C-alpha positions as CSV (number, residue, x, y, z in Angstrom):
1,M,29.2,0.7,21.1
2,L,28.6,-1.7,24.0
3,L,25.7,0.3,25.3
4,H,23.4,-0.6,22.3
5,P,23.6,-4.4,22.8
6,F,23.2,-4.0,26.5
7,L,20.0,-1.9,26.1
8,L,18.7,-4.3,23.5
9,N,19.1,-7.2,25.9
10,F,17.6,-5.2,28.7
11,L,14.5,-4.7,26.4
12,F,14.3,-8.4,25.7
13,V,14.5,-9.3,29.4
14,L,11.8,-6.7,30.2
15,L,9.5,-8.3,27.6
16,L,10.1,-11.7,29.1
17,W,9.4,-10.4,32.6
18,L,6.2,-8.5,31.9
19,P,3.7,-11.4,31.7
20,I,5.1,-13.2,34.7
21,P,3.8,-11.0,37.6
22,L,0.1,-11.5,36.7
23,G,0.4,-9.9,33.3
24,S,1.9,-6.8,35.2
25,N,-1.7,-6.0,36.1
26,R,-0.9,-5.0,39.6
27,P,0.3,-1.6,40.9
28,W,3.7,-2.9,42.0
29,A,4.1,-4.8,38.7
30,W,3.3,-1.9,36.4
31,L,5.5,0.4,38.6
32,I,8.4,-1.9,37.8
33,F,7.5,-1.6,34.1
34,E,7.2,2.2,34.3
35,L,10.6,2.6,36.0
36,S,12.2,0.2,33.5
37,A,10.7,1.9,30.5
38,F,11.7,5.4,31.7
39,S,15.2,4.2,32.5
40,L,15.5,2.5,29.1
41,L,14.4,5.7,27.3
42,L,16.9,7.8,29.3
43,A,19.7,5.4,28.3
44,C,18.6,5.4,24.7
45,L,18.6,9.2,24.7
46,V,22.2,9.1,25.9
47,L,23.0,6.5,23.2
48,K,21.5,8.5,20.3
49,R,22.5,12.0,21.6
50,H,24.9,12.6,18.7
51,N,22.3,11.5,16.0
52,E,20.2,14.2,14.3
53,C,16.8,14.3,16.0
54,L,17.9,11.2,17.9
55,G,17.4,9.2,14.8
56,L,13.6,9.6,15.1
57,A,12.9,12.1,12.3
58,R,11.6,9.4,10.0
59,F,9.0,8.3,12.6
60,K,7.6,11.8,13.2
61,T,4.0,10.9,12.1
62,P,3.4,8.2,14.8
63,I,5.3,10.2,17.4
64,V,3.1,13.3,16.8
65,I,0.0,11.1,17.1
66,W,1.4,9.7,20.4
67,F,2.1,13.2,21.7
68,A,-1.4,14.3,20.8
69,F,-2.9,11.4,22.7
70,L,-0.7,12.1,25.8
71,F,-1.8,15.8,25.6
72,I,-5.4,14.6,26.0
73,C,-4.4,12.5,29.0
74,L,-2.6,15.4,30.5
75,L,-5.6,17.8,30.0
76,Q,-7.7,15.3,31.9
77,I,-5.6,15.6,35.1
78,I,-4.6,19.3,35.3
79,P,-6.8,22.0,36.8
80,L,-8.5,24.1,34.1
81,P,-10.6,27.2,34.1
82,A,-14.4,26.7,34.4
83,S,-14.9,28.4,31.0
84,L,-12.6,25.9,29.3
85,I,-14.3,23.0,31.1
86,E,-17.6,24.3,29.8
87,L,-16.3,24.4,26.3
88,L,-14.6,21.0,26.3
89,S,-17.0,19.0,28.5
90,P,-20.2,20.9,29.5
91,N,-21.5,17.9,31.5
92,R,-18.3,17.8,33.6
93,L,-18.8,21.4,34.6
94,G,-22.3,20.4,35.9
95,D,-20.6,17.7,38.0
96,H,-18.3,20.3,39.5
97,L,-21.1,22.6,40.4
98,T,-22.8,19.9,42.5
99,S,-19.5,18.8,44.2
100,A,-17.2,20.5,46.7
101,M,-14.0,20.2,44.6
102,P,-11.9,23.4,44.8
103,A,-10.5,23.0,41.3
104,Y,-12.0,22.0,37.9
105,Y,-10.8,18.8,36.1
106,L,-12.0,17.0,33.0
107,S,-11.5,13.6,34.7
108,T,-14.3,12.2,36.9
109,D,-11.7,10.1,38.7
110,L,-8.5,12.1,39.1
111,G,-6.5,9.4,40.9
112,Q,-7.1,6.7,38.3
113,S,-6.5,9.1,35.5
114,Q,-3.1,10.1,37.0
115,I,-2.2,6.4,37.2
116,S,-3.4,5.9,33.5
117,F,-1.3,8.9,32.4
118,I,1.9,7.6,34.0
119,K,1.2,4.2,32.5
120,S,0.7,5.8,29.1
121,L,4.0,7.6,29.5
122,G,5.6,4.2,30.2
123,Y,4.1,2.8,27.0
124,F,5.3,5.8,25.0
125,S,8.8,5.5,26.5
126,L,9.0,1.9,25.4
127,F,7.7,2.8,22.0
128,L,10.5,5.4,21.5
129,S,13.1,3.0,22.9
130,C,12.1,0.3,20.4
131,L,12.3,2.8,17.5
132,M,15.8,3.7,18.5
133,L,17.1,0.2,19.3
134,I,15.5,-2.0,16.7
135,D,17.5,-0.9,13.6
136,D,18.7,-4.1,12.0
137,E,17.0,-7.3,10.6
138,K,18.9,-9.3,13.2
139,H,17.3,-7.2,15.9
140,I,13.8,-7.8,14.4
141,R,14.3,-11.6,14.2
142,R,15.6,-11.7,17.8
143,L,12.6,-9.6,18.9
144,L,10.2,-12.0,17.3
145,L,12.0,-15.0,18.9
146,V,11.8,-13.3,22.3
147,L,8.0,-13.0,21.8
148,L,7.8,-16.6,20.7
149,F,9.9,-17.8,23.7
150,S,7.8,-15.8,26.1
151,G,4.6,-17.3,24.8
152,L,6.2,-20.8,25.0
153,I,7.0,-20.3,28.7
154,Q,3.5,-19.1,29.4
155,A,2.0,-22.0,27.4
156,I,4.0,-24.7,29.2
157,Y,3.3,-23.1,32.6
158,G,-0.4,-22.8,31.9
159,V,-0.8,-26.4,30.6
160,V,1.3,-27.9,33.4
161,E,-0.7,-26.0,36.0
162,V,-4.0,-27.3,34.8
163,L,-2.8,-30.9,34.2
164,S,-1.1,-31.1,37.6
165,G,-4.5,-30.7,39.3
166,S,-3.0,-28.9,42.2
167,G,-5.9,-26.3,42.4
168,F,-3.5,-23.5,43.1
169,S,-0.9,-21.7,41.0
170,L,2.7,-22.6,41.4
171,V,4.0,-19.1,41.8
172,F,1.3,-16.8,43.3
173,D,-0.7,-19.5,45.0
174,L,-3.9,-18.3,43.4
175,A,-6.9,-20.7,42.9
176,I,-7.0,-22.1,39.4
177,S,-9.9,-23.7,37.5
178,E,-10.0,-26.1,34.6
179,S,-9.0,-23.2,32.3
180,A,-5.4,-22.5,31.6
181,T,-4.3,-19.0,32.6
182,G,-0.5,-19.2,32.7
183,S,0.8,-16.5,35.1
184,F,-2.2,-14.3,34.3
185,V,-5.3,-14.2,36.5
186,Y,-7.9,-13.8,33.7
187,K,-8.0,-16.5,31.1
188,N,-8.9,-14.1,28.3
189,H,-5.9,-12.0,29.0
190,F,-3.8,-15.2,28.8
191,A,-5.5,-16.2,25.5
192,N,-4.9,-12.8,24.0
193,F,-1.2,-12.9,25.0
194,L,-0.8,-16.3,23.3
195,L,-2.5,-14.9,20.2
196,L,0.2,-12.2,20.0
197,C,3.0,-14.6,20.6
198,L,1.6,-17.1,18.1
199,S,1.5,-14.2,15.6
200,A,5.2,-13.7,16.1
201,G,5.9,-17.4,15.7
202,V,3.8,-17.7,12.5
203,G,5.7,-14.6,11.2
204,L,9.0,-16.4,11.8
205,M,7.7,-19.5,10.0
206,V,6.7,-17.4,7.0
207,T,10.2,-15.8,7.0
208,D,11.8,-19.3,6.8
209,I,9.4,-20.3,4.1
210,E,10.4,-17.2,2.0
211,I,14.0,-18.0,2.6
212,S,13.6,-21.6,1.4
213,K,11.9,-20.4,-1.8
214,S,15.0,-18.7,-2.9
215,Q,17.3,-21.7,-2.3
216,K,18.1,-24.3,-4.9
217,P,16.1,-27.6,-4.9
218,Q,17.8,-30.5,-3.1
219,D,17.5,-34.2,-3.0
220,W,14.3,-35.1,-1.0
221,R,16.3,-37.0,1.6
222,I,18.7,-34.1,2.2
223,S,15.8,-31.7,2.2
224,L,14.0,-33.8,4.8
225,I,17.0,-34.0,7.1
226,T,17.6,-30.2,6.7
227,T,14.0,-29.4,7.5
228,L,14.0,-31.6,10.6
229,L,17.2,-30.0,11.9
230,S,16.2,-26.4,10.9
231,S,14.7,-23.7,13.1
232,K,11.4,-24.2,11.3
233,T,10.8,-27.5,13.1
234,L,11.5,-26.0,16.5
235,I,9.3,-23.0,15.8
236,R,6.5,-25.4,14.6
237,I,6.7,-27.4,17.8
238,C,6.5,-24.1,19.8
239,L,3.4,-23.1,17.9
240,A,1.7,-26.5,18.5
241,I,2.4,-26.2,22.3
242,M,0.9,-22.6,22.3
243,V,-2.1,-23.7,20.4
244,I,-2.7,-26.4,23.0
245,A,-2.5,-23.8,25.8
246,L,-4.8,-21.5,23.8
247,V,-7.4,-24.2,23.5
248,M,-7.0,-25.1,27.2
249,S,-7.7,-21.5,28.2
250,R,-11.4,-22.2,27.1
251,S,-11.4,-18.6,25.8
252,R,-14.2,-18.5,23.1
253,M,-13.1,-15.2,21.5
254,G,-9.4,-15.9,22.1
255,N,-9.6,-19.1,20.0
256,T,-12.0,-17.5,17.4
257,A,-9.8,-14.4,17.0
258,F,-6.6,-16.4,16.5
259,F,-7.9,-18.9,13.9
260,T,-9.8,-16.2,12.1
261,A,-6.7,-13.9,11.9
262,L,-4.6,-16.9,10.8
263,I,-7.0,-17.9,8.0
264,A,-7.7,-14.4,6.8
265,V,-4.1,-13.2,6.6
266,S,-2.9,-16.5,5.1
267,L,-5.5,-16.3,2.3
268,F,-4.6,-12.6,1.7
269,A,-0.9,-13.5,1.5
270,L,-1.6,-16.3,-0.9
271,L,-3.6,-14.0,-3.1
272,L,-0.6,-11.6,-3.2
273,D,2.0,-14.3,-3.8
274,R,2.7,-14.4,-7.5
275,K,4.7,-17.6,-7.2
276,K,1.9,-19.3,-5.2
277,S,4.2,-20.7,-2.6
278,K,3.2,-24.2,-1.5
279,G,5.0,-23.6,1.9
280,L,2.5,-21.0,3.1
281,A,-0.5,-23.2,2.0
282,I,1.1,-26.2,3.8
283,L,1.6,-24.1,6.9
284,L,-2.0,-22.9,7.0
285,I,-3.4,-26.5,6.4
286,S,-1.1,-28.0,9.0
287,M,-2.1,-25.3,11.6
288,L,-5.8,-26.1,11.0
289,L,-5.6,-29.9,10.6
290,I,-2.8,-30.9,13.0
291,D,-3.4,-28.2,15.7
292,L,-7.1,-27.6,15.5
293,F,-8.5,-31.0,14.7
294,I,-5.9,-33.5,16.0
295,V,-3.8,-32.0,18.8
296,S,-6.5,-29.9,20.3
297,K,-8.9,-32.8,20.3
298,W,-6.9,-34.2,23.2
299,F,-6.8,-31.0,25.2
300,G,-10.4,-29.8,25.3
301,L,-11.4,-28.2,21.9
302,E,-14.9,-29.7,22.4
303,K,-15.2,-27.7,25.6
304,V,-14.5,-24.5,23.8
305,Q,-17.1,-25.5,21.1
306,Q,-19.5,-26.3,23.9
307,R,-19.0,-22.9,25.5
308,L,-19.6,-21.2,22.1
309,A,-22.8,-23.3,21.6
310,E,-24.1,-22.6,25.1
311,T,-23.5,-18.9,24.9
312,S,-26.9,-17.4,25.9
313,F,-27.6,-13.8,25.3
314,S,-30.4,-14.0,27.8
315,Q,-27.8,-14.9,30.5
316,E,-25.0,-12.7,29.2
317,T,-25.1,-9.1,30.7
318,R,-22.1,-7.8,28.6
319,D,-24.5,-6.5,25.9
320,E,-26.5,-4.6,28.6
321,V,-23.2,-3.0,29.8
322,V,-22.6,-1.8,26.3
323,I,-26.1,-0.4,25.9
324,D,-25.9,1.4,29.3
325,S,-22.4,2.7,28.6
326,L,-23.4,4.5,25.4
327,V,-25.1,7.1,27.6
328,I,-21.7,7.9,29.2
329,I,-20.4,8.8,25.7
330,E,-23.3,11.2,25.2
331,D,-22.3,13.0,28.4
332,Y,-18.5,13.1,27.8
333,P,-18.2,12.9,24.0
334,L,-15.1,14.8,23.0
335,L,-12.4,14.1,25.7
336,G,-14.0,11.4,27.8
337,S,-14.6,10.9,31.5
338,G,-10.9,10.4,32.2
339,G,-8.4,7.5,31.8
340,G,-9.2,4.6,34.2
341,S,-12.5,6.1,35.2
342,F,-14.9,3.5,33.8
343,Y,-15.2,1.4,37.0
344,S,-16.2,4.5,39.0
345,V,-18.4,6.2,36.5
346,F,-20.4,3.2,35.2
347,P,-22.3,2.4,38.4
348,G,-24.1,5.7,38.0
349,Y,-25.4,4.7,34.6
350,K,-26.0,0.9,34.8
351,N,-29.4,-0.6,34.6
352,S,-30.7,-2.3,37.8
353,I,-30.9,-5.7,36.1
354,I,-27.1,-5.8,35.8
355,N,-26.0,-7.5,39.0
356,P,-22.3,-8.2,38.6
357,F,-19.8,-5.5,39.3
358,Y,-18.0,-4.4,36.0
359,D,-14.7,-2.7,36.4
360,H,-14.2,-2.8,32.6
361,A,-16.6,-2.5,29.7
362,H,-15.8,-5.9,28.1
363,N,-15.3,-3.9,24.9
364,D,-12.0,-2.0,24.6
365,Y,-13.4,0.2,21.8
366,L,-16.2,1.3,24.1
367,E,-14.0,1.8,27.1
368,I,-11.4,3.9,25.2
369,V,-14.2,6.1,23.8
370,I,-15.7,6.5,27.3
371,E,-12.4,7.3,29.0
372,Y,-10.6,9.3,26.3
373,G,-13.4,10.6,24.2
374,I,-13.9,10.4,20.4
375,L,-10.8,12.5,19.9
376,G,-8.6,10.1,22.0
377,F,-10.1,7.0,20.3
378,T,-9.5,8.5,16.9
379,L,-5.8,9.2,17.7
380,L,-5.2,5.7,18.9
381,G,-7.0,4.3,15.8
382,L,-4.8,6.4,13.5
383,L,-1.7,5.1,15.2
384,V,-2.7,1.5,14.6
385,L,-3.9,2.3,11.1
386,F,-0.6,3.9,10.2
387,S,1.3,0.8,11.1
388,F,-1.3,-1.4,9.5
389,I,-0.8,0.4,6.2
390,K,3.0,0.0,6.5
391,A,2.6,-3.7,7.1
392,M,0.2,-4.1,4.2
393,T,2.5,-2.2,1.9
394,A,5.5,-4.4,2.9
395,L,3.5,-7.6,2.3
396,K,2.5,-6.5,-1.2
397,K,6.0,-5.5,-2.2
398,N,8.7,-8.0,-3.1
399,A,10.5,-7.2,0.1
400,S,13.0,-9.4,2.1
401,P,11.8,-12.7,3.6
402,L,12.0,-11.2,7.2
403,S,10.1,-8.1,6.1
404,K,7.3,-10.3,4.7
405,G,7.3,-12.5,7.7
406,T,7.2,-9.5,10.1
407,S,4.3,-7.9,8.1
408,F,2.4,-11.2,8.2
409,A,2.9,-11.4,12.0
410,C,1.8,-7.8,12.5
411,L,-1.4,-8.2,10.3
412,M,-2.3,-11.3,12.3
413,A,-1.8,-9.5,15.6
414,Y,-3.8,-6.5,14.5
415,L,-6.7,-8.5,13.2
416,G,-6.7,-10.9,16.2
417,M,-6.6,-8.1,18.7
418,L,-9.3,-6.0,16.9
419,I,-11.6,-9.0,17.0
420,H,-10.9,-9.8,20.6
421,M,-11.3,-6.2,21.7
422,S,-14.9,-6.2,20.5
423,V,-16.0,-8.5,23.4
424,D,-13.3,-8.1,26.0
425,F,-10.6,-5.8,27.5
426,P,-7.3,-7.4,26.5
427,L,-5.4,-4.0,26.4
428,Q,-6.1,-3.5,30.1
429,A,-3.3,-6.0,30.9
430,P,0.0,-4.1,30.6
431,A,1.8,-7.1,29.3
432,N,-0.6,-7.5,26.4
433,A,-0.6,-3.7,25.7
434,V,3.2,-3.7,25.5
435,Y,3.3,-6.6,23.2
436,F,0.7,-5.0,20.9
437,I,2.8,-1.8,20.9
438,I,5.8,-4.0,19.7
439,F,3.7,-5.0,16.7
440,I,2.9,-1.3,16.1
441,V,6.6,-0.6,16.1
442,L,7.7,-3.5,13.8
443,P,6.4,-2.2,10.5
444,L,7.9,1.2,11.2
445,V,11.4,-0.1,11.8
446,A,11.3,-2.9,9.2
447,K,12.0,-0.7,6.2
448,N,14.9,1.0,7.9
449,A,16.3,-2.4,8.9
450,I,16.4,-3.5,5.2
451,V,18.2,-0.2,4.3
452,N,20.8,-0.9,7.0
453,R,21.3,-4.5,5.8
454,S,21.8,-3.2,2.2
455,A,24.3,-0.6,3.4
456,N,26.2,-3.2,5.4
457,N,26.3,-5.6,2.4
């Protein structure tokens, strides 16, 4: 059916577009995303209308978790009886009694929570669309290539922007510093985006390594020529360019998260590999030696090291933000203060020594608990954990090369994101959030893609 490849290409174009308008972190940009995601889901429903349960029955666990989280988001923005507010959030009822609001809401910032709810619906729509569209190994590989290509575009743009010395961005005419930001405004969002795209690229490299293991040995000259002309060389070049851009972002935790995730997942994969593949070991060593110690030396690695060394807890106020924010959790423990409400609720809790204005908690774990409560945080954690277990299981099994590579990429993305989230707010950029959702989807669809390949064969 012609509709399926069209929708698949529409998804890929959307993924390429998302980081371009400032990481889609502007109202007009996330509106484009939401309309695109809703339209894509509607078209997918038409495509799968004859399938039993729309072909989603095997994904019921993550879908139910999503629905439960969306229900919490909805509860925050609909008027509720005072008795129910008192039961779910007693402190919120006290807020209402001291205000002139005619209705009772769980959210402390109704407008921002409504925006967050629609955005969450957009994420869920894209999640469902991916589950319905990505049903073949070829689709998974193309999806990983799209993520890699998107990261390459951002890396080249970010590096050229800094090296040109123009002082202003080429597209949006924003002031730029010595740190690469690509088409993002915040360098840490840019670094986190590259981390996700690098994970996809490394996953493709692992796939090609697994494929080469199953091939017969060749003469070394033929093998050398084949390697130079293969996709592995092109992917390796893309990875090197993205590592350069990552280092030039001067993001301390972005760099730390990427290399920590790469080393940890590589060592884990090597421990699981019964055949002890030299290819994976060579890839890890080359990423560390060539990229980290040689290439990056020319593009400012020492400045990242200097920033890490000069980090002063006496000058940093982020830890103070965390301490002051804990009180908010005590006041709104179960269902939170409302999606998107941190920037409006935090000023009432912050210590007087914190001078800068904080619109985010610089800790996504903390911000999610504050805005969606312990219950919302638990549901999102279960969603990631479910995909994490699927990826771990696939990596342990003697699965197809693409399944192993995809699992490797997902584990890297999870670990890197979880590290970065502890000191920053990477998920607040819609482009990063969508790409992370893609990595949540991949382990879910990978097993079905293998089944479809076997059936086709």
